[in-house]
N, C-alpha and C positions, 0 to 999 in steps of 0.2 A: 203446417202453415198453407192456406190458400194465399196462391205466387202466383202471378205467371210466371213462366219457363225465362222471361229475361229478367223479372226483377231477384231470381233468385241467384244469379249471375253477377246482377248490379251490388246483392249485399255481399259474395263474395269476395269480388275485388275490394268490396269498402273493407271487411276483415282483414283480407290478405295484405293492403298498404295498413292498417290500423293495429298490424302487429310488427312487421319488418320495421313503419313509420317511429314505435315506440323506440326504437335501437337506436335508428339515425338522431332521432332528437336529444339522446343522453350522448354522444358521441364525445362532449369535453368528459362529462363523468367517466365514459369509458375510457377514457385515453389516461385519465388523472387514477383511476383504479389500476390499469395496468403498469403504471410509470414509465412512458413511451414517448416518443416524439412524434411526430407527424408523419414523417418518414414509417417508422414502426408501427404506428396505428394503421397506415394502407397497407402496411406489407402482410398485418395480422388480417385485414380484412379481404383479403383477396382470397383467403380462402372458401368466401360466398360466388367467387369469379369462378373458381376453378369448378366448383359441385354443379355453377349451373351452367357453364359449359358444357360437362358430360352427361348432365342428364338433357339438355334440350338438343344436343347431338343423337344419345342412344334413347331417352327413354318413349319417343312416337310411337313402336307397336307395344311396349307395354299399357300405354294410356288409351290405346284403341282396343284395348284386352278389357282391363278396367271400368271402361267408361267414365263419362263426364264426373258422374256423382259420386262413385266411388273414389275418384283419385283426385277430386275436390277436397270430400272429406277428409281423406287420408294426410293429405299436404297439408290445410288448414290446420289441423290439429298440430300435426308432426312441425312445423314452425312456429307458432307459438310455445309448445313444448320445450322447444331447442333454445328460443328466445331467452326461455327464462331460465335456462340454464348459466345462460353466460354471466350475469352478475356473483355467482356462485364459483366461477373461477378466476382466479388470480393472475393467473400465465397465459402470458399470449399465445403461446404454440398452443395450448389448449382450446382458447377461445376461437384459434386460426380453424382446428380440426371440427368442432361446432359447426363453425360457420360451411363450411366445406358441407358438411349434412345438409344444413337448413337450405345451402345453393342447390341441392338435388332435389330436394321438394318444390324448392323456388320455381325451377327451372319447367319442369312438369305441370305445376299449377297453373306459369304461365300460359303454357302451351295450351292445359285442356281450358282454360278461360276464354281465350282466344278464338281457338274452332268453335265451341258451341254457340259465341255469342255473334261469329260468323254467318252457321247454321240458322239462330235464329233471326237471322238478318233474313234471309231469305226467306224464311215464311213467315214474316210480318212484313214484309214487301216495302219496309224504309229503313234509314240507318240510323243504328243503334250503339254501333261501334264506341263514338265518340261519350255516349252518355256512360255507357258501361265502362270506360276509364277515367269519366268523369266522378265516378264511384270510388275508383284508385283514390285520385286527387283530394277527395273529398274526408275519406280516409285519411290521409295523412295530414289534412288540413287539422282534422277535428284534434287528431292526433299532438298537433305539435300544440294549438293552443292548450291543452290540455296538460303538456309536457313543460310546457313553460312557466305556467301556477304550479304543478308539480317541483321544477326545481327551485322555484324561486323558496316555495315553503320547504325547500330541503327534504322531502320523501326521498329515502334511498330508491335505489335504481333495481335492490333487488323487490322490495316492496313494489314498486311501481311493473315491473315485470310477470308476477306472480296473478295481480289482479288483470292484467293483459289474458294473461292464458286464461284465467276462469270466464273471462266474459265473452272471448273467442271460443270456445268450450260449448259452451251454450249457448249463443248465437249459431255457430255450424251447426249444430245439431240440430236443431230448429230449423234451420232454413234450406239443408238438404232432404229432410223428411217430407218421402212424397214427391219429389223429384223425378222426373221423365228425361232421359237423354234425346235433345233433337234429332231427328232423321238425317243422316249423311249427305253430302251434296255429292252428286252424279262427276263422275272424272271424264275425262277424254279418253284414256286410256287405263281400261282396269287391269292389265298385266303389267304394268310398267311400274310399280311402287316401289321405291326403292326402300332401305329400311334404317338407310342414316339421312340426318337432315341436315344434307351438306349445299350451304347454296349454287344454283344455277345460273349463270350468264345473264340469266333474265331479271332474276333478281337482287344482284347486284348493285342498281342502282337503289332500290328499295331496301336493303341492310345499310345503305350507304345514308339515307334519310331515316331510317330508325336507331341507328348510330350514333347521329350528332344532337337527333331529340334527348336520348339516355345520357351523351355525356352531360346536355344542360342540367338535366334531372337530376345527374350526379351531383355535379357541383353546386347545384342549388340546393340539396338536400342535406347530402354528405358535410360540407365544407359550410355553410351557411353560418351555421352558432359558431364556427370555428374562428372564421373572417369577421366576424363584429367582435366579439372578444379583443381578435391579437389588434385588428385596425381601426379602433375604438375602446376598446377595454368598456365595454356598457355589463351592463346589470345581465345577469341570466334571463330576463323579462325580454328585454327589449335584445338581448342579443337572439334568443329565440323566434323574434319577431321576422326575422328575413324567411326563415322556413316559414312562417304561419301565413305570410303573405305570398311568398311562392304557390305554397301550396294552395291557397287559397286563389286566388286569380288562376292557376292550371286547372280545380273543379270547376271556377263557373263559366271557363270557355268551353272545356268540354261538355257541361251539362246544357248548354246551349248553341252549340256550335253545329250542330247536325243539319238542322235547317238550312242552315248559311252554303254547307257544305254539297247539299239537295240541289241548293238554285245557284252558286255560283260554280260549282264543282270541285272537287280535292288540290287540283293544279294551284290556282288562282288562292285559294286559303291555304295553300301552305310557303308560298312565296310570301303574304302578309306577315302569316305569322313568323316564319324564321330572321324575318326583317325585323321583327317586333322584337324578336328574340337576341337577336343581335346587337340593337339600339339597348336594350338592359344591361347584355354581360360590357359592353362597353362602360355604364355609367356606372357597376360595381367596380369594373376594372378603377376607374379615375375618379370613384366618390370624394369627395372632399369632406363630407360630413354624415353621420351615421340616417337622415334621413333620404338623402340621396340613393344611398346604398339600398335601404329598401325598397323605393322609389322601381332600380332596377330589380330587386330578386323577384317584384311584380311582375315585369315587363317580362321577367324571364320565364317565370312562370305561366302564363299566358302565352306565350311565342311560341314555348315546345310543347302544348297543351296537347290539339289536336294530329301532332306532325308524325308519330307511332302510332296511334289508331287507324289512321288512314293509310298508312303500309301496311299493316297488318291486316285492315279491309284488303285491299288489292292483290296481297300475300293467297289470302285464304281464298278470292272469289278466281286464281288464277285455275284451268284446268288440265296444266301439262304432268300434277304431279297430285297425291291424297292432299288437301288441306290443310292435316295435321302434319303433311312434313313442310309446306311451303311455308306455314306459321312459323313454323319450329326453326326454319334455316334464318329468317329473317328476327325474331323474338334472340334467337343463339348470337347474333354479331350487336343485337342490340342491348341486353340481357348484358351479355359478358361486358360491354362498354360502361354498362352502370355500375356491375362492379367491379373493373377494374378502375374506374375515377378515381377511390378514393387511395390506391397504392402512385397512379401516376402520377394525381393531381397533390398527393403528400411529397410525393419527390417535388417536383417544381414547386412547391410553397416551402420546403426547405430549406432550399437552396436558391430560389429566385424571388421567394417574399411569396405572402399569401395574397396578394391582387393578383399576380401572374396567373395563378391558376384560371381564371376568368378570360385573361388575354390567349390562354393554348385553345379556349374553346371556339376561336371565332373564325381561323380556316376549314374547320370541318362544318360548320354552318354556312357556309358560302357556298363549298360543295356539294351544299344540300338544295340551295336554292337554285343551283344547274339541276341538279339527277329531278326537279320536283314534277317533271313531264313524264315520270313513271310511276304516278299518282291517278293517270286516268283509269279511266272507269272503263270497264269492258262490259262484254255483251252478259245480259242476264245468266243465271245460272238455273237452273231447275233441283229440288232437292228430290230426293224417294217419297214414297207417303208411308 
């Protein structure tokens, strides 16, 4: 395929989200299939968190050796394949094991895609990180729309996942064919590259910002369908509309916001977006009617849209360590929260009610607003030719 380098990464983000989104959109069905309550479902999903934590911490040297093209190809096909296995399993412990393996692949894929788009940004000379993550959100949106229709039509989760596997396999192979890895970014100290992606003191504010964005994303993606079902007893189509609106407005904001970030800077954009997210969380928490909750999900999606990509971009441009290590360190914290959100918020939902999970997100969002100055851009970085 004759594609620009960034377009191949855009498609990869889209396919990544379309694969994982197919599972999250079927959470009520997975819960019924396994015969577990909300807390038990959350504990089952923690397998993905453990796998991603290990991968985000340890996989950087392997990613460097394989290169982006090979890493993305292996991980995309692996994620879709493992998701297709889940509907065949009737035991929560077996699903936990599959999700652990999926987390290993998802963590490596997250690092590889973000590092590559950071290198491409240096080459092209303008911001594209939010657009790349916009394609992730677009993948979730398309998946959510399709899943609402599929669930309403009572098509089985097994058929759904197997069709997703076939489509991802074809599109991933076509996208990766002919891809060339972008040149590395020069770092300040060529001898001081650590092998483990642990956060440094300077990265902690970026980790906090990324964590809050992923907690909002987890609350919106993982629990919106169950929230709409339990809080308002809606039909599957209306119940899935919370995820649809969340993903749509997240995608729309990410696809359009890069010029705004270039014009007024990431700090101001982050403050505005996080404030919008806080408003959306409050609406979902207090919603007396379904449409109020749907508005809240839309605001949450727009509010957390560009926050994590800006944190990743800031980490990728730091010169104290290799970009792959700094990106992994930020992604490590944020990605694990994204996958830990199901068990943590499931515990809250089981003991304090489904609405309380959204109230639990607010303190971290307020802390991220205070940490937003860490997103200020540094001096440009020169890439190897």
